[in-house]
Backbone as JSON, one array per atom type, in Angstrom:
{
  "sequence": "XXXXXXXXXXXXXXXXXXXXXXXXXXXXXXXXXXXXXXXXXXXXXXXXXXXXXXXXXXXXXXXXXXXXXXXXXXXXX",
  "N": [[-0.38, -4.27, -10.77], [-1.12, -1.3, -12.36], [-0.26, 0.59, -15.34], [-0.51, 3.28, -14.71], [-0.27, 3.28, -11.94], [2.31, 2.34, -11.73], [3.69, 4.46, -12.9], [3.08, 6.5, -11.08], [4.41, 5.5, -8.85], [7.06, 5.67, -9.75], [7.33, 8.45, -9.96], [6.95, 9.21, -7.3], [9.21, 7.97, -6.15], [11.21, 9.46, -7.41], [10.75, 12.05, -6.4], [11.28, 11.54, -3.72], [14.03, 11.0, -3.91], [14.97, 13.51, -4.76], [14.29, 15.02, -2.51], [15.89, 13.78, -0.56], [18.43, 14.4, -1.57], [18.33, 17.19, -1.3], [18.19, 17.38, 1.49], [20.72, 16.39, 2.19], [22.39, 18.28, 0.94], [21.59, 20.56, 2.33], [22.54, 20.02, 4.89], [25.2, 20.49, 4.54], [25.4, 23.18, 4.32], [25.66, 26.54, 5.44], [23.75, 27.58, 8.24], [22.64, 30.12, 8.41], [22.46, 31.07, 5.88], [21.22, 32.1, 2.62], [20.94, 29.99, 0.87], [20.51, 27.82, 2.58], [17.97, 28.41, 3.6], [16.51, 28.38, 1.23], [16.78, 25.69, 0.51], [15.47, 24.54, 2.69], [12.85, 25.38, 2.2], [12.45, 24.04, -0.22], [12.58, 21.37, 0.62], [10.33, 21.26, 2.27], [8.38, 21.68, 0.32], [8.73, 19.38, -1.25], [7.85, 17.49, 0.59], [5.12, 18.17, 0.77], [4.36, 17.65, -1.85], [4.81, 14.9, -1.94], [2.88, 14.02, -0.09], [0.53, 14.65, -1.45], [0.84, 13.11, -3.83], [0.89, 10.5, -2.77], [-1.66, 10.36, -1.63], [-3.23, 10.56, -3.94], [-2.4, 8.23, -5.26], [-3.32, 6.27, -3.46], [-6.07, 6.73, -3.7], [-6.51, 6.02, -6.37], [-5.88, 3.29, -6.2], [-7.94, 2.48, -4.51], [-10.2, 2.99, -6.14], [-9.65, 1.16, -8.17], [-9.91, -1.22, -6.78], [-12.65, -1.15, -6.14], [-13.69, -1.29, -8.72], [-13.0, -3.89, -9.36], [-14.77, -5.38, -7.86], [-17.29, -5.19, -9.1], [-17.16, -4.82, -12.36], [-18.92, -3.42, -14.08], [-20.77, -1.7, -12.68], [-19.4, -1.06, -10.41], [-20.32, -1.79, -7.96], [-21.12, -4.21, -5.45], [-23.05, -7.2, -5.88]],
  "CA": [[-0.08, -2.85, -10.83], [-1.41, -0.72, -13.66], [0.8, 1.48, -15.79], [-0.66, 4.53, -13.98], [0.29, 3.07, -10.61], [3.76, 2.26, -11.93], [4.18, 5.81, -13.15], [2.99, 7.21, -9.8], [5.49, 4.99, -8.01], [8.31, 6.25, -10.24], [7.34, 9.87, -9.6], [7.17, 9.26, -5.85], [10.61, 7.65, -5.9], [12.04, 10.58, -7.85], [10.59, 13.14, -5.43], [12.03, 11.11, -2.54], [15.46, 11.2, -4.18], [15.22, 14.95, -4.74], [14.22, 15.45, -1.12], [17.09, 13.29, 0.12], [19.55, 15.22, -2.04], [18.2, 18.51, -0.68], [18.56, 17.22, 2.9], [22.18, 16.25, 2.24], [22.98, 19.57, 0.59], [21.3, 21.51, 3.41], [23.43, 19.72, 6.02], [26.54, 21.01, 4.24], [25.23, 24.61, 4.08], [25.58, 27.37, 6.65], [22.35, 27.73, 8.64], [22.15, 31.5, 8.25], [22.6, 31.47, 4.47], [20.03, 32.07, 1.76], [20.84, 28.63, 0.32], [19.91, 26.97, 3.61], [16.53, 28.7, 3.65], [15.96, 27.89, -0.04], [16.69, 24.23, 0.61], [14.42, 24.24, 3.67], [11.59, 25.54, 1.47], [12.35, 22.95, -1.2], [12.28, 20.14, 1.36], [8.92, 21.34, 2.66], [7.58, 21.49, -0.91], [8.8, 17.95, -1.59], [6.97, 16.8, 1.53], [3.74, 18.42, 0.36], [4.15, 16.92, -3.11], [4.7, 13.47, -1.6], [1.58, 13.8, 0.53], [-0.47, 14.69, -2.52], [1.02, 11.95, -4.7], [0.48, 9.29, -2.05], [-3.13, 10.38, -1.52], [-3.76, 10.23, -5.27], [-2.13, 6.82, -5.51], [-4.25, 5.49, -2.63], [-7.4, 6.88, -4.27], [-6.54, 5.19, -7.57], [-5.93, 1.89, -5.77], [-9.28, 2.27, -3.99], [-11.11, 2.89, -7.28], [-9.36, -0.1, -8.86], [-10.5, -2.27, -5.95], [-14.09, -1.07, -6.34], [-13.97, -1.76, -10.08], [-12.86, -5.35, -9.37], [-15.95, -5.97, -7.24], [-18.23, -5.29, -10.21], [-16.61, -3.93, -13.38], [-19.91, -2.62, -14.77], [-21.32, -0.63, -11.85], [-18.53, -0.76, -9.3], [-20.99, -2.18, -6.73], [-21.32, -5.66, -5.25], [-24.44, -7.64, -6.11]],
  "C": [[-0.37, -2.36, -12.24], [-0.26, 0.18, -14.06], [0.72, 2.83, -15.07], [-0.05, 4.41, -12.59], [1.81, 2.99, -10.69], [4.37, 3.62, -12.14], [4.16, 6.62, -11.85], [4.12, 6.78, -8.88], [6.83, 5.59, -8.43], [8.43, 7.72, -9.86], [7.6, 10.03, -8.11], [8.63, 8.97, -5.51], [11.52, 8.8, -6.3], [11.95, 11.76, -6.88], [11.32, 12.79, -4.13], [13.53, 11.33, -2.72], [15.82, 12.67, -4.17], [15.23, 15.49, -3.32], [15.47, 15.01, -0.36], [18.32, 14.1, -0.29], [19.52, 16.61, -1.4], [18.58, 18.46, 0.79], [20.09, 17.16, 3.05], [22.84, 17.59, 1.97], [22.77, 20.59, 1.72], [22.21, 21.28, 4.61], [24.83, 20.28, 5.81], [26.51, 22.52, 4.03], [25.11, 25.34, 5.41], [24.11, 27.69, 6.96], [21.8, 29.14, 8.43], [22.21, 31.98, 6.8], [21.26, 31.39, 3.73], [19.84, 30.67, 1.18], [20.18, 27.68, 1.31], [18.4, 27.16, 3.64], [15.83, 28.25, 2.36], [15.78, 26.38, 0.01], [15.62, 23.8, 1.6], [13.05, 24.34, 3.0], [11.38, 24.43, 0.46], [11.98, 21.64, -0.52], [10.82, 20.13, 1.8], [8.01, 21.11, 1.46], [7.59, 20.03, -1.35], [7.88, 17.15, -0.68], [5.51, 16.97, 1.15], [3.41, 17.67, -0.92], [3.99, 15.43, -2.84], [3.35, 13.16, -0.96], [0.48, 13.74, -0.52], [-0.37, 13.46, -3.42], [0.58, 10.66, -4.04], [-1.03, 9.22, -1.9], [-3.76, 10.03, -2.85], [-3.57, 8.76, -5.6], [-3.09, 5.93, -4.72], [-5.67, 5.57, -3.2], [-7.54, 6.02, -5.53], [-6.62, 3.71, -7.21], [-7.32, 1.56, -5.23], [-10.27, 2.11, -5.14], [-10.89, 1.6, -8.06], [-9.97, -1.27, -8.09], [-12.02, -2.31, -6.13], [-14.47, -1.61, -7.71], [-13.85, -3.28, -10.17], [-14.08, -6.03, -8.78], [-17.02, -6.2, -8.3], [-17.79, -4.31, -11.29], [-17.65, -3.01, -14.05], [-20.37, -1.45, -13.93], [-20.39, -0.21, -10.71], [-19.14, -1.13, -7.95], [-21.13, -3.68, -6.65], [-22.79, -5.99, -5.46], [-25.14, -7.87, -4.81]]
}
């Protein structure tokens, strides 16, 4: 694991924790309140952020794999 991958993992874990906290808070909030709708939007945003972060992490892992095949050109002989 590179330091970039480690950092991405930490960010993903933090966003997951924020999302879980928002889910818990939303369950304790009245459904017709502004807070409920704000939390719903926040949860959706966390989901979108996670999708993006995971896609970026997968792309970095793919590029690292390609670089291992041939560090100079990134292509197999």
